[in-house]
DRENDO-1510 file (C-alpha; in Angstrom, 1 decimal, always signed):
<recs>
REC; n; res; u; v; w
REC; 1; MET; +58.9; +57.4; +87.3 .
REC; 2; MET; +58.1; +59.5; +90.3 .
REC; 3; ALA; +60.8; +61.7; +91.8 .
REC; 4; ASP; +62.0; +61.5; +95.4 .
REC; 5; SER; +59.4; +62.8; +97.9 .
REC; 6; SER; +61.9; +65.4; +99.2 .
REC; 7; ASP; +62.1; +67.0; +95.7 .
REC; 8; GLN; +58.4; +67.0; +95.0 .
REC; 9; TYR; +56.2; +70.0; +95.5 .
REC; 10; GLU; +52.9; +70.1; +97.3 .
REC; 11; SER; +49.8; +71.1; +95.3 .
REC; 12; VAL; +46.4; +72.1; +96.6 .
REC; 13; LEU; +43.5; +70.2; +95.2 .
REC; 14; CYS; +40.5; +71.5; +97.2 .
REC; 15; VAL; +39.8; +73.9; +100.1 .
REC; 16; LYS; +36.5; +74.1; +102.1 .
REC; 17; SER; +36.0; +76.8; +104.6 .
REC; 18; GLU; +33.6; +74.9; +106.9 .
REC; 19; VAL; +33.8; +71.3; +108.1 .
REC; 20; HIS; +32.8; +69.6; +111.4 .
REC; 21; VAL; +34.5; +66.8; +113.2 .
REC; 22; TYR; +32.6; +64.2; +115.2 .
REC; 23; ARG; +33.6; +61.5; +117.7 .
REC; 24; ILE; +32.2; +58.2; +116.4 .
REC; 25; PRO; +31.7; +54.8; +118.2 .
REC; 26; PRO; +33.7; +51.8; +117.0 .
REC; 27; ARG; +32.3; +49.9; +114.0 .
REC; 28; SER; +30.0; +47.2; +115.2 .
REC; 29; SER; +29.9; +45.2; +111.9 .
REC; 30; ASN; +31.5; +45.0; +108.5 .
REC; 31; ARG; +28.5; +46.6; +106.8 .
REC; 32; GLY; +30.1; +50.1; +107.0 .
REC; 33; TYR; +29.4; +53.2; +109.0 .
REC; 34; ARG; +25.9; +54.5; +109.4 .
REC; 35; LEU; +25.0; +58.0; +110.5 .
REC; 36; MET; +21.6; +57.2; +112.2 .
REC; 37; LYS; +19.9; +54.0; +113.4 .
REC; 38; ALA; +16.4; +53.1; +112.5 .
REC; 39; VAL; +14.8; +53.9; +115.9 .
REC; 40; PHE; +17.5; +55.5; +118.1 .
REC; 41; PRO; +19.0; +58.9; +117.6 .
REC; 42; SER; +22.4; +59.3; +115.9 .
REC; 43; ASP; +25.5; +58.2; +117.8 .
REC; 44; TRP; +27.5; +61.0; +116.1 .
REC; 45; LYS; +25.9; +63.8; +118.1 .
REC; 46; LEU; +25.5; +66.0; +115.1 .
REC; 47; GLU; +24.3; +69.0; +117.1 .
REC; 48; GLU; +27.5; +68.9; +119.2 .
REC; 49; PRO; +30.6; +68.6; +116.8 .
REC; 50; ALA; +33.9; +68.0; +118.6 .
REC; 51; TRP; +35.7; +70.6; +116.3 .
REC; 52; SER; +34.9; +72.9; +113.4 .
REC; 53; GLY; +37.3; +74.6; +111.1 .
REC; 54; ARG; +38.7; +74.6; +107.5 .
REC; 55; MET; +39.6; +71.5; +105.4 .
REC; 56; LYS; +42.3; +71.5; +102.7 .
REC; 57; ILE; +43.2; +68.6; +100.4 .
REC; 58; THR; +46.8; +68.7; +99.1 .
REC; 59; ALA; +48.9; +66.3; +97.0 .
REC; 60; LYS; +52.5; +65.4; +97.1 .
REC; 61; GLY; +53.5; +62.8; +94.5 .
REC; 62; LYS; +51.1; +59.9; +94.7 .
REC; 63; THR; +49.8; +60.7; +98.2 .
REC; 64; ALA; +47.0; +63.0; +99.0 .
REC; 65; PHE; +46.6; +64.6; +102.4 .
REC; 66; ILE; +43.3; +65.7; +104.1 .
REC; 67; LYS; +44.3; +68.5; +106.5 .
REC; 68; LEU; +42.0; +70.0; +109.1 .
REC; 69; GLU; +43.2; +73.5; +110.0 .
REC; 70; ASP; +42.1; +76.4; +112.1 .
REC; 71; ARG; +40.1; +79.0; +110.0 .
REC; 72; ILE; +42.1; +82.0; +111.4 .
REC; 73; THR; +45.6; +80.9; +112.3 .
REC; 74; GLY; +45.9; +77.9; +109.9 .
REC; 75; GLU; +47.2; +75.7; +112.7 .
REC; 76; LEU; +47.0; +72.0; +111.9 .
REC; 77; PHE; +44.4; +70.1; +113.9 .
REC; 78; ALA; +44.8; +66.7; +112.2 .
REC; 79; GLN; +45.6; +65.2; +108.9 .
REC; 80; ALA; +44.9; +61.9; +107.1 .
REC; 81; PRO; +47.4; +60.6; +104.4 .
REC; 82; VAL; +45.5; +59.0; +101.6 .
REC; 83; ASP; +47.3; +56.6; +99.3 .
REC; 84; GLN; +44.2; +55.0; +97.7 .
REC; 85; TYR; +40.6; +56.1; +97.1 .
REC; 86; PRO; +38.2; +54.6; +97.7 .
REC; 87; GLY; +39.9; +52.7; +100.5 .
REC; 88; MET; +40.2; +52.2; +104.2 .
REC; 89; VAL; +41.4; +55.8; +104.9 .
REC; 90; VAL; +38.3; +57.5; +103.6 .
REC; 91; GLU; +34.9; +55.9; +103.7 .
REC; 92; ALA; +31.5; +57.4; +102.9 .
REC; 93; VAL; +28.6; +56.9; +105.3 .
REC; 94; SER; +26.1; +54.6; +103.8 .
REC; 95; ASP; +23.0; +56.6; +104.7 .
REC; 96; SER; +24.2; +60.2; +103.9 .
REC; 97; SER; +26.2; +61.9; +101.2 .
REC; 98; ARG; +27.5; +64.7; +103.4 .
REC; 99; TYR; +29.4; +62.7; +106.0 .
REC; 100; PHE; +32.6; +60.6; +105.8 .
REC; 101; VAL; +34.8; +58.6; +108.1 .
REC; 102; ILE; +38.6; +59.3; +107.8 .
REC; 103; ARG; +41.6; +57.8; +109.5 .
REC; 104; ILE; +43.9; +60.4; +110.9 .
REC; 105; GLU; +47.6; +59.9; +111.9 .
REC; 106; ASP; +49.9; +61.8; +114.2 .
REC; 107; GLY; +53.2; +60.9; +112.5 .
REC; 108; ASN; +54.3; +58.6; +115.3 .
REC; 109; GLY; +52.4; +55.5; +114.1 .
REC; 110; ARG; +49.2; +56.2; +116.0 .
REC; 111; HIS; +45.9; +56.6; +114.2 .
REC; 112; ALA; +42.2; +57.1; +114.9 .
REC; 113; PHE; +38.9; +57.2; +113.0 .
REC; 114; ILE; +36.8; +60.3; +113.2 .
REC; 115; GLY; +33.7; +61.5; +111.4 .
REC; 116; ILE; +33.6; +64.7; +109.2 .
REC; 117; GLY; +30.6; +66.4; +107.8 .
REC; 118; PHE; +29.8; +69.3; +105.5 .
REC; 119; ALA; +27.0; +71.8; +105.9 .
REC; 120; ASP; +26.5; +72.0; +102.1 .
REC; 121; ARG; +26.0; +69.1; +99.9 .
REC; 122; GLY; +28.1; +70.7; +97.1 .
REC; 123; ASP; +31.1; +70.8; +99.4 .
REC; 124; SER; +30.9; +67.1; +100.0 .
REC; 125; PHE; +30.6; +66.5; +96.2 .
REC; 126; ASP; +33.8; +68.6; +95.6 .
REC; 127; PHE; +35.6; +66.7; +98.3 .
REC; 128; ASN; +34.7; +63.4; +96.6 .
REC; 129; VAL; +35.7; +64.6; +93.1 .
REC; 130; ALA; +39.0; +66.0; +94.2 .
REC; 131; LEU; +40.2; +62.7; +95.5 .
REC; 132; GLN; +38.9; +60.8; +92.5 .
REC; 133; ASP; +40.7; +63.0; +90.0 .
REC; 134; HIS; +44.0; +62.8; +91.9 .
REC; 135; PHE; +44.0; +59.0; +91.9 .
REC; 136; LYS; +42.9; +58.8; +88.3 .
REC; 137; TRP; +46.0; +60.9; +87.5 .
REC; 138; VAL; +48.1; +58.5; +89.6 .
REC; 139; LYS; +46.8; +55.5; +87.7 .
REC; 140; GLN; +47.6; +57.1; +84.3 .
REC; 141; GLU; +51.1; +58.0; +85.4 .
REC; 142; GLY; +51.7; +54.4; +86.5 .
REC; 143; GLU; +50.5; +53.1; +83.1 .
REC; 144; LEU; +52.8; +55.5; +81.3 .
REC; 145; ALA; +55.7; +54.5; +83.5 .
REC; 146; ARG; +55.1; +50.8; +82.8 .
REC; 147; GLN; +54.9; +51.4; +79.0 .
REC; 148; GLU; +58.2; +53.3; +79.1 .
REC; 149; ALA; +59.9; +50.5; +81.1 .
REC; 150; ALA; +58.6; +47.9; +78.6 .
REC; 151; GLN; +60.0; +49.9; +75.7 .
REC; 152; ILE; +63.4; +50.3; +77.3 .
REC; 153; SER; +63.6; +46.6; +78.2 .
REC; 154; ALA; +62.4; +45.4; +74.8 .
REC; 155; PRO; +65.2; +44.5; +72.3 .
REC; 156; LYS; +65.7; +47.2; +69.7 .
REC; 157; LEU; +64.8; +46.4; +66.1 .
REC; 158; ASP; +67.9; +46.8; +63.9 .
REC; 159; LEU; +66.8; +47.8; +60.4 .
REC; 160; GLY; +70.3; +48.8; +59.2 .
REC; 161; PHE; +72.2; +47.1; +56.4 .
REC; 162; LYS; +74.7; +44.5; +57.4 .
REC; 163; GLU; +78.2; +44.8; +56.0 .
REC; 164; GLY; +78.2; +43.8; +52.3 .
REC; 165; GLN; +74.4; +43.6; +52.1 .
REC; 166; THR; +72.7; +45.1; +49.1 .
REC; 167; ILE; +69.2; +45.4; +47.7 .
REC; 168; LYS; +67.9; +45.4; +44.2 .
REC; 169; ILE; +65.1; +47.6; +43.0 .
REC; 170; ASN; +63.5; +46.9; +39.6 .
REC; 171; ILE; +62.1; +50.1; +38.1 .
REC; 172; GLY; +61.9; +48.9; +34.4 .
REC; 173; ASN; +58.1; +49.0; +34.4 .
REC; 174; ILE; +58.2; +52.6; +35.4 .
REC; 175; LYS; +60.5; +53.5; +32.5 .
REC; 176; LYS; +58.3; +51.7; +30.0 .
REC; 177; LYS; +55.3; +53.6; +31.2 .
REC; 178; GLU; +57.0; +56.9; +31.1 .
REC; 179; SER; +58.4; +56.3; +27.5 .
REC; 180; GLY; +55.0; +55.0; +26.3 .
REC; 181; GLY; +53.2; +58.0; +27.8 .
REC; 182; ALA; +55.7; +60.4; +26.2 .
REC; 183; ALA; +55.3; +58.8; +22.8 .
REC; 184; GLY; +51.6; +58.7; +23.0 .
REC; 185; LYS; +51.2; +62.3; +23.7 .
REC; 186; SER; +50.4; +64.5; +20.7 .
REC; 187; ARG; +51.4; +68.0; +20.3 .
REC; 188; PRO; +48.6; +70.5; +21.0 .
REC; 189; MET; +46.9; +71.7; +17.8 .
REC; 190; GLY; +46.5; +75.5; +17.9 .
REC; 191; GLY; +47.5; +77.9; +20.5 .
REC; 192; SER; +45.1; +76.8; +23.3 .
REC; 193; LEU; +43.9; +73.3; +22.3 .
REC; 194; LEU; +44.6; +70.3; +24.5 .
REC; 195; PRO; +45.9; +67.0; +23.0 .
REC; 196; PRO; +43.1; +64.6; +22.0 .
REC; 197; PRO; +42.1; +61.9; +24.5 .
REC; 198; PRO; +43.5; +58.4; +24.2 .
REC; 199; GLY; +42.1; +56.4; +21.4 .
REC; 200; VAL; +41.1; +59.4; +19.2 .
REC; 201; LYS; +43.1; +60.1; +16.1 .
REC; 202; SER; +44.5; +63.5; +15.8 .
REC; 203; SER; +43.2; +63.8; +12.2 .
REC; 204; ALA; +39.6; +63.7; +13.6 .
REC; 205; MET; +40.2; +66.7; +15.7 .
REC; 206; VAL; +39.8; +69.7; +13.4 .
REC; 207; PRO; +40.7; +73.0; +14.9 .
REC; 208; PRO; +38.3; +75.8; +14.8 .
REC; 209; PRO; +38.8; +78.3; +12.0 .
REC; 210; THR; +41.1; +81.1; +13.0 .
REC; 211; ALA; +40.4; +84.7; +12.1 .
REC; 212; GLN; +42.4; +85.7; +9.1 .
REC; 213; GLN; +44.1; +89.0; +9.1 .
REC; 214; THR; +42.8; +91.3; +6.4 .
REC; 215; THR; +45.1; +93.9; +4.9 .
REC; 216; PRO; +43.5; +97.2; +4.1 .
REC; 217; THR; +43.1; +97.8; +0.3 .
REC; 218; ALA; +43.6; +101.1; -1.3 .
REC; 219; PRO; +40.4; +103.0; -2.1 .
REC; 220; PRO; +39.3; +102.8; -5.8 .
REC; 221; SER; +40.2; +105.6; -8.1 .
REC; 222; THR; +37.6; +108.4; -8.4 .
REC; 223; GLY; +37.8; +108.2; -12.2 .
REC; 224; MET; +36.4; +104.6; -12.2 .
REC; 225; ILE; +32.7; +104.3; -11.6 .
REC; 226; LEU; +32.3; +100.6; -12.3 .
REC; 227; ASP; +34.7; +97.8; -12.1 .
REC; 228; PHE; +34.3; +95.3; -14.9 .
REC; 229; GLY; +37.1; +93.1; -14.0 .
REC; 230; ASP; +40.6; +93.2; -15.4 .
REC; 231; PRO; +41.2; +96.0; -17.9 .
REC; 232; ALA; +41.7; +95.1; -21.6 .
REC; 233; PRO; +45.3; +94.7; -22.7 .
REC; 234; ALA; +46.8; +97.9; -24.0 .
REC; 235; ALA; +46.6; +98.3; -27.8 .
REC; 236; ALA; +49.8; +98.4; -29.8 .
REC; 237; PRO; +51.0; +101.8; -30.5 .
REC; 238; PRO; +49.9; +103.1; -33.9 .
REC; 239; SER; +52.4; +103.4; -36.6 .
REC; 240; GLN; +53.9; +106.7; -37.3 .
REC; 241; ASP; +52.3; +106.6; -40.8 .
REC; 242; LEU; +48.7; +106.6; -39.6 .
REC; 243; TRP; +47.4; +108.0; -42.9 .
REC; 244; GLY; +49.8; +106.0; -45.1 .
REC; 245; ASP; +47.1; +104.1; -47.0 .
REC; 246; PHE; +44.9; +107.0; -47.4 .
REC; 247; THR; +47.9; +109.1; -48.6 .
REC; 248; SER; +48.8; +106.5; -51.1 .
REC; 249; ALA; +45.2; +106.4; -52.2 .
REC; 250; GLY; +44.9; +110.1; -52.3 .
REC; 251; SER; +48.0; +110.5; -54.3 .
REC; 252; GLY; +46.7; +108.1; -56.9 .
REC; 253; SER; +43.4; +109.8; -57.2 .
REC; 254; ALA; +45.0; +113.1; -57.6 .
REC; 255; GLN; +47.1; +111.7; -60.4 .
REC; 256; ASP; +44.0; +110.3; -62.0 .
REC; 257; SER; +42.1; +113.5; -61.7 .
REC; 258; ARG; +44.9; +115.3; -63.3 .
REC; 259; SER; +44.9; +112.8; -66.1 .
REC; 260; GLY; +41.1; +113.2; -66.4 .
REC; 261; TRP; +40.2; +109.6; -65.2 .
REC; 262; VAL; +38.3; +108.7; -62.2 .
REC; 263; GLN; +38.6; +105.2; -60.8 .
REC; 264; PHE; +35.6; +103.5; -59.2 .
</recs>
């Protein structure tokens, strides 16, 4: 909602340094104001403006003000309060884009229609756009105010629980899915392998061979040139009487020789 007019500040919408004011004849028909007639010269007397000065457009709340001021002193010559555009307060001339008819007021209830004109076509364009933008903003503010009023007047939706009201949530299916998924998972085979995809037996997934650690072997003895496998079992230690048989045989032969007989 708009604040009280006494509390609102006045903003400047547009300033043009040169504008001319003309006395115009009363409107002869409802067709609108025309600058020039088909045959006769203009009734506005464009070569003799009634006043020249500065124009300023200000806004206070919803209302815009067209102020005609002296270029040097800033003294107010006339102003036109505008509460709607396009409307009766500001009308464009039908046969020119640089001239308009505005209704000025003196603050005591009296008003009059005068013609204004710009020397530059760009100035007249800025004048037109400044008024259009202001009342576009007024329209948007009105729509927002209506929406806020509708929200306030509408009954509030109560989504809270009533006293003693409970709700029941069935999450059994979620538990089954979680348990089934945990049982179906297989432990990863190897240090960096992922579990097999669903539907593939874990036995079909053979991990790649891992590198076996080899232990360094002692270098072969320098005395062995060839390795023919395991060495033969060690022989039994010889008896202390290594020449026992020969001794016995020798002793017999000696006896025989002494007796003069030789055994063959």
